[in-house]
C-alpha positions as CSV (number, residue, x, y, z in Angstrom):
1,X,-102.9,97.8,64.7
2,X,-99.6,98.0,63.0
3,X,-97.0,100.6,64.1
4,X,-97.2,103.6,61.8
5,X,-94.8,106.4,60.8
6,X,-95.9,109.6,59.0
7,X,-93.2,110.8,56.7
8,X,-93.4,114.5,55.8
9,X,-90.9,116.1,53.3
10,X,-90.6,119.8,53.7
11,X,-89.1,122.5,51.5
12,X,-89.8,126.1,52.4
13,X,-92.9,124.9,54.3
14,X,-92.9,127.3,57.2
15,X,-96.4,128.5,56.5
16,X,-97.9,125.1,56.6
17,X,-95.9,122.7,58.7
18,X,-97.0,123.6,62.3
19,X,-100.7,123.0,61.4
20,X,-99.8,119.7,59.8
21,X,-97.8,118.6,62.9
22,X,-100.2,119.8,65.5
23,X,-103.0,117.8,63.9
24,X,-100.9,114.7,64.2
25,X,-100.4,115.2,68.0
26,X,-103.4,113.0,68.9
27,X,-103.0,110.5,66.1
28,X,-101.6,107.0,66.4
29,X,-98.2,107.4,64.8
30,X,-94.7,108.6,65.0
31,X,-93.5,111.4,62.8
32,X,-90.5,111.7,60.6
33,X,-89.8,115.2,59.1
34,X,-87.3,115.3,56.3
35,X,-86.3,118.9,55.4
36,X,-84.9,119.3,51.9
37,X,-82.6,122.3,52.7
38,X,-85.4,124.8,53.2
39,X,-84.3,128.4,52.9
40,X,-87.0,129.8,55.2
41,X,-87.6,129.0,58.8
42,X,-89.3,125.7,58.3
43,X,-86.9,123.9,60.6
44,X,-87.5,126.4,63.4
45,X,-91.2,125.9,63.1
46,X,-90.7,122.1,63.3
47,X,-88.6,122.5,66.5
48,X,-91.3,124.7,68.0
49,X,-93.7,121.8,68.3
50,X,-91.3,118.9,68.3
51,X,-91.0,118.8,72.1
52,X,-94.7,117.6,72.4
53,X,-94.6,115.0,69.6
54,X,-92.9,111.7,68.9
55,X,-90.9,113.4,66.1
56,X,-87.7,112.8,64.3
57,X,-86.2,115.6,62.3
58,X,-83.8,114.8,59.5
59,X,-82.0,117.8,57.8
60,X,-80.7,117.3,54.3
61,X,-77.9,119.6,53.1
62,X,-79.4,120.0,49.6
63,X,-82.8,119.5,47.9
64,X,-83.0,115.9,46.9
65,X,-86.6,116.1,45.7
66,X,-89.8,114.7,47.2
67,X,-89.0,111.0,46.2
68,X,-85.5,111.3,47.6
69,X,-86.8,112.8,50.8
70,X,-89.4,110.2,51.3
71,X,-86.9,107.4,50.7
72,X,-84.6,109.0,53.2
73,X,-87.4,109.1,55.8
74,X,-88.4,105.5,55.2
75,X,-84.9,104.3,55.9
76,X,-85.0,106.2,59.3
77,X,-87.9,104.1,60.6
78,X,-88.9,100.4,60.8
79,X,-92.7,100.9,61.1
80,X,-95.1,98.5,59.5
81,X,-97.0,101.3,57.7
82,X,-95.5,104.4,56.1
83,X,-97.9,107.3,55.6
84,X,-96.5,109.9,53.1
85,X,-98.1,113.2,53.9
86,X,-97.6,116.6,52.4
87,X,-96.9,119.5,54.8
88,X,-100.1,121.2,53.6
89,X,-102.3,118.2,54.4
90,X,-103.9,118.5,57.9
91,X,-105.3,115.3,59.4
92,X,-108.8,115.4,60.9
93,X,-109.3,113.6,64.2
94,X,-108.9,109.8,63.8
95,X,-107.6,110.0,60.3
96,X,-104.5,107.9,60.9
97,X,-106.5,105.3,62.8
98,X,-108.9,105.2,59.8
99,X,-106.0,104.5,57.5
100,X,-104.8,101.6,59.6
101,X,-108.4,100.2,59.9
102,X,-108.6,100.3,56.1
103,X,-105.5,98.2,55.8
104,X,-106.9,95.7,58.3
105,X,-110.2,95.5,56.6
106,X,-109.0,95.2,53.0
107,X,-105.5,93.7,53.2
108,X,-104.4,96.4,50.8
109,X,-100.8,97.1,49.9
110,X,-101.5,100.9,49.9
111,X,-104.3,103.2,51.1
112,X,-105.1,106.7,50.0
113,X,-107.0,109.1,52.2
114,X,-109.8,111.6,51.4
115,X,-108.2,115.0,50.5
116,X,-110.7,117.8,51.2
117,X,-110.8,121.3,49.6
118,X,-111.3,124.4,51.7
119,X,-115.1,123.9,51.8
120,X,-114.7,120.4,53.2
121,X,-115.7,118.6,50.1
122,X,-113.6,115.8,48.4
123,X,-111.1,117.1,45.9
124,X,-112.6,115.4,42.9
125,X,-110.2,114.6,40.1
126,X,-107.3,114.8,42.4
127,X,-107.8,112.6,45.5
128,X,-107.4,109.5,43.2
129,X,-107.1,108.9,39.5
130,X,-106.6,106.1,37.1
131,X,-103.0,105.5,35.8
132,X,-102.2,107.7,32.8
133,X,-102.6,106.3,29.3
134,X,-101.0,107.6,26.2
135,X,-104.3,109.3,25.3
136,X,-104.6,111.1,28.7
137,X,-101.0,112.3,28.5
138,X,-101.3,113.5,24.9
139,X,-104.6,115.3,25.7
140,X,-102.8,117.1,28.5
141,X,-99.9,118.1,26.3
142,X,-102.1,119.3,23.5
143,X,-104.2,121.6,25.7
144,X,-107.3,119.5,25.0
145,X,-108.1,118.9,28.7
146,X,-107.8,122.6,29.4
147,X,-110.1,123.6,26.5
148,X,-112.5,120.7,26.9
149,X,-112.2,119.3,30.5
150,X,-115.3,117.1,30.2
151,X,-113.9,115.0,27.3
152,X,-114.2,111.3,27.9
153,X,-110.5,110.7,28.1
154,X,-110.1,113.2,30.9
155,X,-113.3,112.1,32.6
156,X,-112.1,108.5,32.7
157,X,-108.5,109.4,33.8
158,X,-109.6,111.8,36.6
159,X,-112.4,109.5,37.8
160,X,-114.8,112.5,37.7
161,X,-117.9,110.3,38.0
162,X,-116.6,108.4,41.1
163,X,-118.5,108.2,44.4
164,X,-116.0,109.7,46.9
165,X,-118.0,108.7,49.9
166,X,-117.4,105.0,49.2
167,X,-114.3,102.8,50.1
168,X,-113.1,101.4,46.8
169,X,-110.2,99.9,45.0
170,X,-108.3,102.6,43.0
171,X,-105.2,102.8,40.8
172,X,-103.5,106.1,41.9
173,X,-104.2,108.0,45.1
174,X,-102.6,111.4,45.3
175,X,-99.1,111.3,46.8
176,X,-100.2,114.1,49.2
177,X,-101.6,111.3,51.4
178,X,-100.5,107.8,50.5
179,X,-100.0,105.1,53.0
180,X,-98.0,102.0,52.1
181,X,-97.2,98.7,53.9
182,X,-93.5,98.4,54.7
183,X,-93.1,95.1,52.9
184,X,-94.7,96.5,49.7
185,X,-92.4,99.6,50.0
186,X,-89.3,97.5,50.5
187,X,-90.1,95.1,47.7
188,X,-90.3,97.9,45.2
189,X,-87.2,99.7,46.5
190,X,-89.2,102.8,47.4
191,X,-89.8,105.7,45.0
192,X,-87.7,106.5,41.9
193,X,-85.7,109.5,42.9
194,X,-85.1,110.5,39.3
195,X,-88.6,112.0,39.3
196,X,-87.0,115.2,40.5
197,X,-88.0,117.4,42.2
198,X,-91.6,116.4,42.2
199,X,-94.4,115.0,40.0
200,X,-95.1,111.5,38.7
201,X,-93.0,109.8,41.4
202,X,-96.2,108.7,43.2
203,X,-97.9,107.7,39.9
204,X,-94.8,105.6,39.0
205,X,-94.8,103.9,42.4
206,X,-98.5,103.0,42.2
207,X,-98.0,101.6,38.7
208,X,-95.2,99.4,39.9
209,X,-97.1,98.4,42.9
210,X,-100.1,97.3,40.8
211,X,-97.8,95.5,38.3
212,X,-96.3,93.5,41.2
213,X,-99.8,92.2,42.2
214,X,-100.5,94.8,45.0
215,X,-103.8,96.4,45.7
216,X,-104.6,100.0,46.5
217,X,-107.8,101.3,48.3
218,X,-109.3,104.7,48.8
219,X,-110.5,105.3,52.4
220,X,-113.1,108.1,52.7
221,X,-113.0,107.9,56.5
222,X,-109.4,109.1,56.6
223,X,-110.0,112.8,56.1
224,X,-107.3,115.4,55.4
225,X,-107.7,119.0,54.6
226,X,-105.4,119.9,51.8
227,X,-104.5,123.3,50.4
228,X,-102.1,122.1,47.7
229,X,-99.0,123.3,45.8
230,X,-97.3,124.9,48.8
231,X,-93.8,124.2,47.5
232,X,-94.2,123.9,43.7
233,X,-96.0,127.2,43.7
234,X,-92.6,128.8,44.5
235,X,-90.9,127.4,41.4
236,X,-90.1,129.7,38.5
237,X,-92.7,129.2,35.8
238,X,-90.2,127.9,33.3
239,X,-88.7,125.4,35.8
240,X,-92.1,124.2,36.7
241,X,-93.0,123.5,33.1
242,X,-89.7,121.8,32.4
243,X,-89.8,119.5,35.4
244,X,-93.5,118.6,34.8
245,X,-92.9,117.5,31.2
246,X,-89.6,115.9,31.9
247,X,-91.2,113.7,34.5
248,X,-94.2,113.0,32.3
249,X,-91.9,111.6,29.6
250,X,-89.9,109.7,32.2
251,X,-93.1,108.0,33.3
252,X,-94.0,107.2,29.8
253,X,-90.5,105.8,29.0
254,X,-90.9,103.4,32.0
255,X,-94.4,102.3,31.3
256,X,-95.2,102.8,27.6
257,X,-93.8,101.7,24.3
258,X,-91.0,103.5,22.4
259,X,-93.6,104.6,19.8
260,X,-95.8,106.0,22.5
261,X,-93.0,108.0,23.9
262,X,-92.2,109.4,20.5
263,X,-95.9,110.3,20.0
264,X,-95.9,112.0,23.4
265,X,-92.7,114.0,22.6
266,X,-94.2,115.2,19.4
267,X,-97.4,116.2,21.2
268,X,-95.4,118.2,23.8
269,X,-93.6,120.1,21.0
270,X,-96.9,120.9,19.3
271,X,-98.5,121.8,22.6
272,X,-95.7,124.2,23.5
273,X,-96.2,125.9,20.1
274,X,-100.0,126.3,20.8
275,X,-99.2,127.7,24.3
276,X,-96.8,130.2,22.9
277,X,-99.4,131.4,20.3
278,X,-102.0,131.6,23.1
279,X,-99.7,133.7,25.2
280,X,-98.9,136.0,22.3
281,X,-102.7,136.7,21.9
282,X,-103.2,137.4,25.6
283,X,-104.5,133.9,26.7
284,X,-101.4,132.8,28.6
285,X,-101.3,131.5,32.1
286,X,-102.7,133.8,34.8
287,X,-100.1,135.8,36.7
288,X,-97.3,135.0,34.3
289,X,-95.8,137.7,32.1
290,X,-96.1,137.0,28.4
291,X,-92.3,136.9,27.9
292,X,-91.8,134.6,30.8
293,X,-94.5,132.2,29.5
294,X,-93.1,132.1,26.0
295,X,-89.6,131.5,27.3
296,X,-90.8,128.7,29.6
297,X,-92.7,127.0,26.8
298,X,-89.7,127.4,24.4
299,X,-87.4,125.7,27.0
300,X,-89.8,122.7,27.1
301,X,-90.0,122.5,23.3
302,X,-86.2,122.6,23.0
303,X,-85.9,119.9,25.7
304,X,-88.4,117.7,23.9
305,X,-86.3,117.7,20.7
306,X,-83.1,117.1,22.7
307,X,-81.6,120.7,22.6
308,X,-81.9,121.5,26.3
309,X,-81.6,119.5,29.6
310,X,-83.7,119.4,32.7
311,X,-81.8,119.0,35.9
312,X,-82.2,115.6,37.7
313,X,-81.5,114.5,41.2
314,X,-78.0,113.4,40.3
315,X,-77.2,117.0,39.2
316,X,-77.9,118.4,42.6
317,X,-74.9,118.7,44.9
């Protein structure tokens, strides 16, 4: 089987990282941890278990985002297969071997593992999806998916009718567990680091991989328990909104027409207005004060019409 490196990008991941690393102790892989200037004791937790693992720790002096961290980790190893794994994804026994076996059986350029919820069931709608279309992005921006999640556009995009027990060709496995052949990674130049700090970098990579003639498979035998959102959950609400929609538009700019991007921007502006109204009438996001929600949505609206700026990787020193 090909030599394999698991690349884990950490940012304030102290609560999750030891479980992730310990689960890899018996797996067929080396481990590269790239720490994005964590402000908690993530690095100390990594060092606690590092003595018993084939582990390389790379400390970055500032947060260069998920894509930047992954690209940094990939340059630090010459493995045939790179497995991108989130710190809150815990490999079940034999998971990495199952990923490698899937590569051997399918000849795929990339493989996604089965991400499991706390009850051990596949995370439907997240483990893999189709690539976004203008309709799926607009439906998200206009609150249609939240109000009517079973609409056909959302159903198709999130593959909600898929058989998660079957190995199959897919378009976009979740970046929480995405394995890529080294030659495919190098041919595309890795991930686009301007998708900062997170979101849509994995979608963009899969879109470029498929456009280049590559294939992607979902491997249900490679099982990973995944809690989700361990780092992005720490972002301020307004920052989270701004980064999400900025990266959404960046993805559309790279893969859709100019007219489609304009339609998406208008949809975001309308969507922010609808969200502000909902917040005023007590239907805002759970756990977010009304004032904070409105300010966050207003920031996105101002950004969408060019009156505000979302930080990018190049702005971080």
